[in-house]
C-alpha positions as a Markdown table, in Angstrom:
| # | Residue | x | y | z |
|---|---|---|---|---|
| 1 | Met | 0.0 | 0.0 | 0.0 |
| 2 | Thr | 1.2 | 3.5 | -0.8 |
| 3 | Tyr | 0.5 | 6.4 | 1.6 |
| 4 | Arg | 0.2 | 10.0 | 0.4 |
| 5 | Val | 2.1 | 12.4 | 2.6 |
| 6 | Val | 2.3 | 16.2 | 2.9 |
| 7 | Gln | 5.6 | 17.6 | 4.3 |
| 8 | Trp | 4.9 | 20.5 | 6.7 |
| 9 | Ser | 8.0 | 22.8 | 6.8 |
| 10 | Thr | 11.4 | 22.4 | 5.2 |
| 11 | Gly | 13.8 | 23.6 | 7.9 |
| 12 | Asn | 16.6 | 21.7 | 9.7 |
| 13 | Val | 14.4 | 18.6 | 10.2 |
| 14 | Gly | 11.8 | 19.0 | 7.4 |
| 15 | Arg | 14.3 | 19.0 | 4.5 |
| 16 | His | 15.6 | 15.6 | 5.8 |
| 17 | Ala | 12.1 | 14.3 | 6.1 |
| 18 | Ile | 11.5 | 15.1 | 2.3 |
| 19 | Ala | 14.6 | 13.0 | 1.5 |
| 20 | Gly | 13.2 | 10.2 | 3.8 |
| 21 | Ile | 9.8 | 10.2 | 2.2 |
| 22 | Asp | 11.4 | 10.0 | -1.2 |
| 23 | Ala | 13.5 | 7.0 | 0.0 |
| 24 | Arg | 10.5 | 4.9 | 1.1 |
| 25 | Pro | 8.8 | 3.0 | -1.7 |
| 26 | Asp | 5.5 | 2.9 | 0.3 |
| 27 | Leu | 5.3 | 6.8 | 0.6 |
| 28 | Glu | 4.3 | 9.3 | -2.0 |
| 29 | Leu | 5.1 | 13.0 | -1.5 |
| 30 | Ala | 1.8 | 14.8 | -2.3 |
| 31 | Gly | 2.6 | 18.3 | -1.2 |
| 32 | Val | 5.0 | 20.6 | 0.7 |
| 33 | Trp | 4.1 | 23.5 | 3.0 |
| 34 | Val | 6.6 | 26.3 | 3.6 |
| 35 | Ser | 6.2 | 29.4 | 5.8 |
| 36 | Ser | 8.0 | 31.9 | 3.5 |
| 37 | Glu | 7.3 | 33.3 | 0.1 |
| 38 | Ala | 11.0 | 32.8 | -0.7 |
| 39 | Lys | 10.6 | 29.1 | -0.7 |
| 40 | Ala | 7.1 | 29.0 | -2.3 |
| 41 | Gly | 7.2 | 27.8 | -5.9 |
| 42 | Arg | 10.5 | 25.8 | -5.4 |
| 43 | Asp | 10.6 | 22.1 | -6.1 |
| 44 | Ala | 10.8 | 19.8 | -3.0 |
| 45 | Gly | 13.9 | 18.1 | -4.3 |
| 46 | Asp | 15.6 | 21.5 | -4.4 |
| 47 | Leu | 14.5 | 22.4 | -0.9 |
| 48 | Ala | 15.8 | 19.1 | 0.4 |
| 49 | Gly | 19.2 | 19.5 | -1.4 |
| 50 | Leu | 18.7 | 16.2 | -3.3 |
| 51 | Gly | 20.3 | 17.6 | -6.5 |
| 52 | Arg | 17.2 | 16.6 | -8.5 |
| 53 | Thr | 13.6 | 17.6 | -8.8 |
| 54 | Leu | 10.7 | 15.6 | -7.3 |
| 55 | Gly | 7.9 | 17.3 | -9.3 |
| 56 | Val | 6.3 | 18.7 | -6.2 |
| 57 | Thr | 6.2 | 22.4 | -5.7 |
| 58 | Ala | 6.2 | 24.0 | -2.3 |
| 59 | Thr | 3.4 | 26.4 | -1.3 |
| 60 | Thr | 2.3 | 28.6 | 1.6 |
| 61 | Asp | -1.4 | 27.7 | 0.9 |
| 62 | Ala | -2.3 | 25.4 | 3.8 |
| 63 | Asp | -5.9 | 25.0 | 2.7 |
| 64 | Ala | -4.9 | 23.7 | -0.7 |
| 65 | Leu | -2.7 | 21.1 | 0.9 |
| 66 | Leu | -5.4 | 19.9 | 3.3 |
| 67 | Ala | -7.8 | 19.7 | 0.4 |
| 68 | Leu | -5.5 | 17.1 | -1.1 |
| 69 | Arg | -6.7 | 14.8 | 1.7 |
| 70 | Pro | -3.3 | 13.1 | 2.3 |
| 71 | Asp | -3.1 | 10.1 | 4.5 |
| 72 | Cys | -0.6 | 11.8 | 6.8 |
| 73 | Val | 1.1 | 15.1 | 7.5 |
| 74 | Val | 4.8 | 15.0 | 8.5 |
| 75 | His | 4.8 | 18.1 | 10.7 |
| 76 | Cys | 8.3 | 19.5 | 11.4 |
| 77 | Ala | 7.5 | 23.2 | 11.8 |
| 78 | Met | 9.2 | 25.0 | 14.7 |
| 79 | Ala | 7.0 | 24.7 | 17.8 |
| 80 | Asp | 9.3 | 25.7 | 20.7 |
| 81 | Asp | 8.4 | 29.4 | 20.5 |
| 82 | Arg | 4.8 | 29.0 | 19.4 |
| 83 | Leu | 3.3 | 26.2 | 21.4 |
| 84 | Thr | -0.3 | 27.2 | 21.3 |
| 85 | Glu | -0.3 | 27.9 | 17.6 |
| 86 | Ala | 1.4 | 24.5 | 16.9 |
| 87 | Val | -1.2 | 22.6 | 18.9 |
| 88 | Glu | -3.9 | 24.4 | 17.0 |
| 89 | Asp | -2.3 | 23.4 | 13.7 |
| 90 | Leu | -2.2 | 19.8 | 14.8 |
| 91 | Gln | -5.8 | 19.8 | 15.9 |
| 92 | Arg | -6.8 | 21.3 | 12.5 |
| 93 | Phe | -5.1 | 18.5 | 10.7 |
| 94 | Leu | -6.8 | 15.9 | 12.9 |
| 95 | Arg | -10.3 | 17.4 | 12.4 |
| 96 | Ala | -9.7 | 17.3 | 8.7 |
| 97 | Gly | -9.3 | 13.5 | 9.0 |
| 98 | Ile | -5.5 | 13.6 | 8.4 |
| 99 | Asn | -3.1 | 11.6 | 10.5 |
| 100 | Val | -0.1 | 13.4 | 11.8 |
| 101 | Val | 3.5 | 12.5 | 12.8 |
| 102 | Ser | 5.2 | 15.5 | 14.4 |
| 103 | Ser | 8.4 | 16.6 | 15.9 |
| 104 | Gly | 6.6 | 18.9 | 18.4 |
| 105 | Pro | 5.4 | 20.3 | 20.7 |
| 106 | Val | 7.6 | 17.8 | 22.5 |
| 107 | Phe | 5.3 | 17.6 | 25.6 |
| 108 | Leu | 2.8 | 15.7 | 23.4 |
| 109 | Gln | 5.2 | 12.7 | 23.3 |
| 110 | Tyr | 3.6 | 11.6 | 26.5 |
| 111 | Pro | 1.5 | 14.3 | 28.1 |
| 112 | Tyr | -0.2 | 12.3 | 30.8 |
| 113 | Gly | 0.4 | 13.7 | 34.2 |
| 114 | Leu | 2.1 | 16.7 | 32.6 |
| 115 | Leu | -0.6 | 18.6 | 30.8 |
| 116 | Pro | -4.1 | 19.5 | 32.2 |
| 117 | Pro | -6.6 | 16.9 | 31.3 |
| 118 | Asp | -8.7 | 19.4 | 29.4 |
| 119 | Ser | -5.7 | 20.1 | 27.0 |
| 120 | Ile | -5.3 | 16.4 | 26.3 |
| 121 | Ala | -9.1 | 16.0 | 25.9 |
| 122 | Ala | -9.2 | 18.8 | 23.3 |
| 123 | Ile | -6.6 | 16.9 | 21.1 |
| 124 | Glu | -8.4 | 13.6 | 21.6 |
| 125 | Gln | -11.7 | 15.3 | 20.6 |
| 126 | Ala | -10.2 | 16.6 | 17.4 |
| 127 | Ala | -8.8 | 13.2 | 16.6 |
| 128 | Thr | -12.2 | 11.6 | 17.3 |
| 129 | Glu | -14.0 | 14.1 | 15.0 |
| 130 | Gly | -11.6 | 13.4 | 12.1 |
| 131 | Gly | -11.0 | 9.7 | 12.8 |
| 132 | Ala | -7.2 | 10.4 | 12.7 |
| 133 | Ser | -4.1 | 9.8 | 14.8 |
| 134 | Leu | -1.3 | 12.0 | 16.2 |
| 135 | Trp | 2.1 | 10.8 | 17.2 |
| 136 | Val | 4.8 | 13.2 | 18.4 |
| 137 | Asn | 8.4 | 11.9 | 18.5 |
| 138 | Gly | 11.9 | 12.3 | 17.3 |
| 139 | Ile | 15.3 | 11.3 | 18.6 |
| 140 | Asp | 15.1 | 13.3 | 21.9 |
| 141 | Pro | 12.5 | 13.4 | 23.2 |
| 142 | Gly | 11.9 | 10.2 | 21.2 |
| 143 | Phe | 13.8 | 7.1 | 20.3 |
| 144 | Ala | 16.8 | 7.7 | 22.4 |
| 145 | Asn | 14.7 | 7.9 | 25.5 |
| 146 | Asp | 11.7 | 5.7 | 24.8 |
| 147 | Trp | 12.2 | 2.5 | 22.7 |
| 148 | Leu | 16.0 | 2.4 | 23.1 |
| 149 | Pro | 16.0 | 2.3 | 27.0 |
| 150 | Leu | 12.8 | 0.3 | 27.3 |
| 151 | Ala | 14.2 | -2.4 | 25.0 |
| 152 | Leu | 17.4 | -2.5 | 27.1 |
| 153 | Thr | 15.3 | -3.0 | 30.3 |
| 154 | Ser | 13.8 | -6.2 | 28.7 |
| 155 | Val | 17.0 | -8.0 | 29.6 |
| 156 | Ser | 17.1 | -6.8 | 33.3 |
| 157 | Glu | 16.5 | -8.9 | 36.4 |
| 158 | Arg | 16.2 | -5.8 | 38.7 |
| 159 | Ile | 16.0 | -2.1 | 37.8 |
| 160 | Asp | 17.1 | 0.6 | 40.2 |
| 161 | Gln | 17.3 | 3.5 | 37.8 |
| 162 | Val | 17.1 | 4.2 | 34.0 |
| 163 | Arg | 19.1 | 7.2 | 32.9 |
| 164 | Cys | 19.0 | 8.6 | 29.4 |
| 165 | Leu | 21.7 | 11.0 | 28.3 |
| 166 | Glu | 22.3 | 13.3 | 25.4 |
| 167 | Ile | 26.0 | 14.2 | 25.2 |
| 168 | Leu | 26.6 | 16.6 | 22.3 |
| 169 | Asp | 28.7 | 19.4 | 21.0 |
| 170 | Tyr | 26.3 | 21.9 | 19.5 |
| 171 | Ser | 28.9 | 24.1 | 17.8 |
| 172 | Thr | 28.0 | 22.8 | 14.4 |
| 173 | Tyr | 24.2 | 23.1 | 15.0 |
| 174 | Asp | 23.2 | 26.0 | 12.8 |
| 175 | Asn | 20.1 | 27.4 | 14.6 |
| 176 | Ala | 20.6 | 30.7 | 16.4 |
| 177 | Lys | 17.1 | 30.9 | 17.7 |
| 178 | Val | 17.3 | 27.6 | 19.5 |
| 179 | Leu | 20.9 | 28.0 | 20.8 |
| 180 | Phe | 20.9 | 31.7 | 21.7 |
| 181 | Asp | 17.2 | 32.6 | 22.3 |
| 182 | Ile | 15.8 | 29.4 | 23.7 |
| 183 | Met | 18.8 | 27.6 | 25.3 |
| 184 | Gly | 20.5 | 30.8 | 26.4 |
| 185 | Phe | 24.0 | 30.2 | 25.0 |
| 186 | Gly | 26.0 | 33.3 | 24.5 |
| 187 | Lys | 23.9 | 35.1 | 27.2 |
| 188 | Pro | 25.0 | 36.2 | 30.7 |
| 189 | Leu | 24.8 | 33.5 | 33.3 |
| 190 | Asp | 22.5 | 35.6 | 35.4 |
| 191 | Glu | 20.0 | 35.8 | 32.6 |
| 192 | Lys | 17.4 | 33.0 | 32.4 |
| 193 | Pro | 16.6 | 31.9 | 28.9 |
| 194 | Leu | 13.2 | 30.4 | 27.9 |
| 195 | Leu | 14.5 | 26.8 | 28.5 |
| 196 | Leu | 15.4 | 27.6 | 32.1 |
| 197 | Gln | 12.3 | 29.4 | 33.1 |
| 198 | Pro | 10.5 | 27.7 | 36.0 |
| 199 | Gly | 8.9 | 24.5 | 34.9 |
| 200 | Val | 10.0 | 24.6 | 31.2 |
| 201 | Leu | 12.5 | 21.7 | 31.5 |
| 202 | Thr | 9.8 | 19.6 | 33.1 |
| 203 | Leu | 7.3 | 20.6 | 30.4 |
| 204 | Ala | 9.7 | 19.7 | 27.7 |
| 205 | Trp | 11.2 | 16.5 | 29.1 |
| 206 | Gly | 8.9 | 15.5 | 31.9 |
| 207 | Ser | 7.1 | 13.4 | 29.2 |
| 208 | Val | 10.3 | 11.4 | 28.9 |
| 209 | Val | 10.6 | 10.3 | 32.5 |
| 210 | Arg | 6.9 | 9.8 | 32.9 |
| 211 | Gln | 6.7 | 7.6 | 29.8 |
| 212 | Leu | 9.6 | 5.5 | 30.9 |
| 213 | Ala | 7.9 | 5.1 | 34.3 |
| 214 | Ala | 4.7 | 4.0 | 32.5 |
| 215 | Gly | 6.6 | 1.5 | 30.4 |
| 216 | Leu | 8.1 | 0.0 | 33.6 |
| 217 | Asp | 4.7 | 0.1 | 35.5 |
| 218 | Val | 6.0 | 2.7 | 38.0 |
| 219 | Glu | 3.9 | 5.5 | 39.5 |
| 220 | Leu | 6.1 | 8.5 | 40.1 |
| 221 | Asp | 5.7 | 10.8 | 43.1 |
| 222 | Gly | 6.9 | 13.8 | 41.2 |
| 223 | Val | 9.5 | 15.3 | 38.8 |
| 224 | Glu | 12.5 | 17.4 | 39.8 |
| 225 | Glu | 15.0 | 19.5 | 37.9 |
| 226 | Gln | 18.7 | 20.4 | 38.3 |
| 227 | Val | 20.7 | 22.8 | 36.1 |
| 228 | Glu | 24.4 | 23.8 | 35.8 |
| 229 | Arg | 26.0 | 26.2 | 33.3 |
| 230 | Ile | 29.7 | 27.0 | 32.4 |
| 231 | Pro | 30.9 | 30.3 | 31.0 |
| 232 | Ala | 33.1 | 30.7 | 27.9 |
| 233 | Pro | 36.7 | 31.0 | 29.0 |
| 234 | Glu | 37.3 | 33.4 | 26.0 |
| 235 | Ser | 35.3 | 34.5 | 23.0 |
| 236 | Phe | 34.8 | 32.1 | 20.1 |
| 237 | Asp | 32.6 | 31.5 | 17.1 |
| 238 | Ile | 30.3 | 28.6 | 16.3 |
| 239 | Ala | 28.0 | 28.0 | 13.3 |
| 240 | Ser | 25.2 | 30.0 | 14.8 |
| 241 | Gly | 27.2 | 33.0 | 15.7 |
| 242 | Arg | 29.6 | 34.4 | 18.3 |
| 243 | Val | 29.9 | 33.4 | 21.9 |
| 244 | Glu | 31.5 | 36.1 | 24.1 |
| 245 | Glu | 33.8 | 35.5 | 27.0 |
| 246 | Gly | 31.9 | 35.0 | 30.2 |
| 247 | Thr | 28.6 | 34.1 | 28.6 |
| 248 | Ala | 27.0 | 30.6 | 28.8 |
| 249 | Ala | 28.9 | 28.1 | 26.7 |
| 250 | Ala | 28.0 | 24.7 | 28.3 |
| 251 | Leu | 24.8 | 23.4 | 29.9 |
| 252 | Arg | 24.0 | 20.4 | 31.9 |
| 253 | Phe | 20.6 | 19.6 | 33.3 |
| 254 | Glu | 18.6 | 16.7 | 34.7 |
| 255 | Val | 14.9 | 16.0 | 34.8 |
| 256 | Arg | 14.3 | 13.3 | 37.4 |
| 257 | Gly | 11.3 | 11.1 | 37.9 |
| 258 | Met | 11.1 | 10.5 | 41.6 |
| 259 | Arg | 9.7 | 7.5 | 43.5 |
| 260 | Gly | 10.1 | 7.0 | 47.2 |
| 261 | Gly | 12.7 | 9.8 | 47.6 |
| 262 | Arg | 15.0 | 8.6 | 44.8 |
| 263 | Ala | 15.3 | 9.2 | 41.1 |
| 264 | Val | 14.2 | 6.1 | 39.1 |
| 265 | Thr | 13.9 | 7.6 | 35.6 |
| 266 | Val | 16.3 | 10.4 | 34.6 |
| 267 | Leu | 16.7 | 12.5 | 31.5 |
| 268 | Glu | 20.1 | 14.2 | 31.4 |
| 269 | His | 21.6 | 16.5 | 28.8 |
| 270 | Ile | 25.2 | 17.6 | 28.5 |
| 271 | Thr | 25.4 | 20.3 | 25.8 |
| 272 | Arg | 28.7 | 21.9 | 25.0 |
| 273 | Leu | 29.7 | 24.5 | 22.5 |
| 274 | Arg | 33.3 | 23.4 | 22.7 |
| 275 | Gly | 34.7 | 19.9 | 23.6 |
| 276 | Asp | 37.0 | 21.1 | 26.3 |
| 277 | Leu | 34.2 | 22.6 | 28.5 |
| 278 | Gly | 33.0 | 20.7 | 31.5 |
| 279 | Pro | 35.8 | 18.1 | 31.5 |
| 280 | Asp | 34.4 | 16.5 | 34.6 |
| 281 | Trp | 31.0 | 16.1 | 33.0 |
| 282 | Pro | 30.1 | 12.8 | 31.1 |
| 283 | Gln | 32.1 | 12.6 | 27.9 |
| 284 | Pro | 30.8 | 11.5 | 24.5 |
| 285 | Thr | 31.7 | 8.3 | 22.7 |
| 286 | Gly | 33.1 | 9.4 | 19.3 |
| 287 | Gln | 31.7 | 12.8 | 18.3 |
| 288 | Gly | 28.7 | 12.4 | 20.5 |
| 289 | Gly | 25.2 | 10.9 | 20.7 |
| 290 | Tyr | 23.0 | 9.2 | 23.2 |
| 291 | Arg | 23.6 | 7.0 | 26.2 |
| 292 | Val | 21.4 | 4.7 | 28.3 |
| 293 | Val | 22.5 | 3.6 | 31.7 |
| 294 | Val | 20.4 | 1.0 | 33.5 |
| 295 | Thr | 21.5 | 0.5 | 37.1 |
| 296 | Gly | 20.4 | -2.7 | 38.7 |
| 297 | Glu | 21.1 | -6.4 | 38.0 |
| 298 | Pro | 23.0 | -6.5 | 35.8 |
| 299 | Asn | 24.2 | -2.9 | 35.1 |
| 300 | Tyr | 24.1 | -1.8 | 31.5 |
| 301 | Thr | 25.6 | 1.1 | 29.5 |
| 302 | Leu | 24.5 | 1.5 | 25.9 |
| 303 | Asp | 26.1 | 4.2 | 23.7 |
| 304 | Leu | 24.4 | 5.3 | 20.4 |
| 305 | Arg | 27.0 | 7.1 | 18.3 |
| 306 | Met | 25.8 | 9.3 | 15.5 |
| 307 | Leu | 27.6 | 10.6 | 12.3 |
| 308 | Gly | 26.2 | 11.9 | 9.1 |
| 309 | Thr | 27.9 | 11.1 | 5.8 |
| 310 | Asp | 29.0 | 14.7 | 5.8 |
| 311 | Gly | 31.1 | 13.9 | 8.9 |
| 312 | Asp | 28.8 | 15.9 | 11.3 |
| 313 | His | 27.1 | 14.3 | 14.3 |
| 314 | Asn | 24.4 | 17.1 | 14.4 |
| 315 | Thr | 23.4 | 16.3 | 10.9 |
| 316 | Ala | 22.8 | 12.7 | 12.0 |
| 317 | Gly | 20.7 | 13.8 | 14.9 |
| 318 | Leu | 18.5 | 15.9 | 12.5 |
| 319 | Lys | 18.1 | 13.0 | 10.1 |
| 320 | Ala | 17.3 | 10.6 | 13.0 |
| 321 | Thr | 14.5 | 12.9 | 14.1 |
| 322 | Ala | 13.1 | 13.1 | 10.6 |
| 323 | Met | 13.3 | 9.4 | 9.9 |
| 324 | Arg | 11.8 | 8.5 | 13.3 |
| 325 | Leu | 8.7 | 10.3 | 12.0 |
| 326 | Val | 8.8 | 9.3 | 8.4 |
| 327 | Asn | 9.3 | 5.6 | 9.0 |
| 328 | Ala | 6.4 | 5.5 | 11.5 |
| 329 | Val | 3.9 | 6.9 | 9.0 |
| 330 | Pro | 2.4 | 3.5 | 8.0 |
| 331 | Ala | 2.0 | 2.4 | 11.6 |
| 332 | Val | 0.4 | 5.7 | 12.6 |
| 333 | Val | -2.0 | 5.7 | 9.7 |
| 334 | Glu | -3.1 | 2.2 | 10.5 |
| 335 | Ala | -3.4 | 2.9 | 14.3 |
| 336 | Arg | -6.5 | 3.7 | 16.2 |
| 337 | Pro | -7.7 | 7.3 | 16.1 |
| 338 | Gly | -6.4 | 9.5 | 19.0 |
| 339 | Leu | -3.2 | 10.7 | 20.6 |
| 340 | Leu | -0.6 | 8.0 | 20.4 |
| 341 | Thr | 2.6 | 7.4 | 22.3 |
| 342 | Ala | 5.6 | 5.2 | 21.7 |
| 343 | Leu | 3.9 | 2.6 | 24.0 |
| 344 | Asp | 1.0 | 2.4 | 21.5 |
| 345 | Leu | 2.9 | 1.6 | 18.3 |
| 346 | Pro | 4.1 | -1.8 | 17.0 |
| 347 | Leu | 7.8 | -2.2 | 16.2 |
| 348 | Val | 8.7 | 0.2 | 13.4 |
| 349 | Thr | 11.6 | -0.8 | 11.2 |
| 350 | Gly | 13.4 | 0.6 | 8.1 |
| 351 | Arg | 11.2 | -1.5 | 5.9 |
| 352 | Gly | 12.0 | -0.9 | 2.2 |
| 353 | Leu | 15.2 | 1.1 | 2.9 |
| 354 | Val | 17.8 | -1.6 | 2.1 |
| 355 | Ser | 19.4 | -0.6 | -1.2 |
């Protein structure tokens, strides 16, 4: 069976999603939405950097794309700084009877116990009206801290703690809005960016520790946060811009799912703009990636190294997010209507991708 897909946005993740849709024999790219007139009218293959045309022209006309009645929308539009609008977009797709796989808002990965029940009910209602499904995922939040750790726990005798880490150098990640405006890099240490405002870390990654707990049949008592930042020892440049001496250049945080006074499920990020910062913090394997540590009987440590064919680990992370969504399209289309989590889907593989 072939599924007709509309790609929503062609930014850092969306352009890789187009390449992924083109790579799967069971998916047909039916349309592409872009937010800027500068991209409108361009061929999808050009926007994805494929070096060839796909015969699908990008448009800013959302109504025209929904009128195509695709089986699924692959939604990769920026949501971090427009949460309400992004949720409204997703509900609009669902009411139109269109299934959605989306990279955000990330709290919808597993919103239970995190969002007000009314907010979840509104999404479920939209899905029921349209008979469609929504699945929000990626690499983190996503595969690196849902299926990867849960699969590892399947060979445990006893589990004391499951810890999921992202250990990455973001110096090659070209997104100034995310790095400087949202994460606060290049800003004074006494200035709290959006990411570090009260409750935001839990809103963004509380879904991770709660979903892990649900997968392990554990009821959490609550969620806690811890943050540490390191200033730049001197001024230097990265792909997104300049980082001045004394401003934030490395960030470490934990979101902890607590049970009986101890952390049982933990999400930890170690984000550096230079490899020599925070030498006592956990170090990456290779150029960086994701790590799962299961403490118990026995103890396990699993490292997932990433590297794109261009030699950059951040390219691999963007592709991983895109393909986590694209490869799940058939499963999401065939799933029950409603808001889905990783715990609801069958095993998704790279079916049809072996060359």
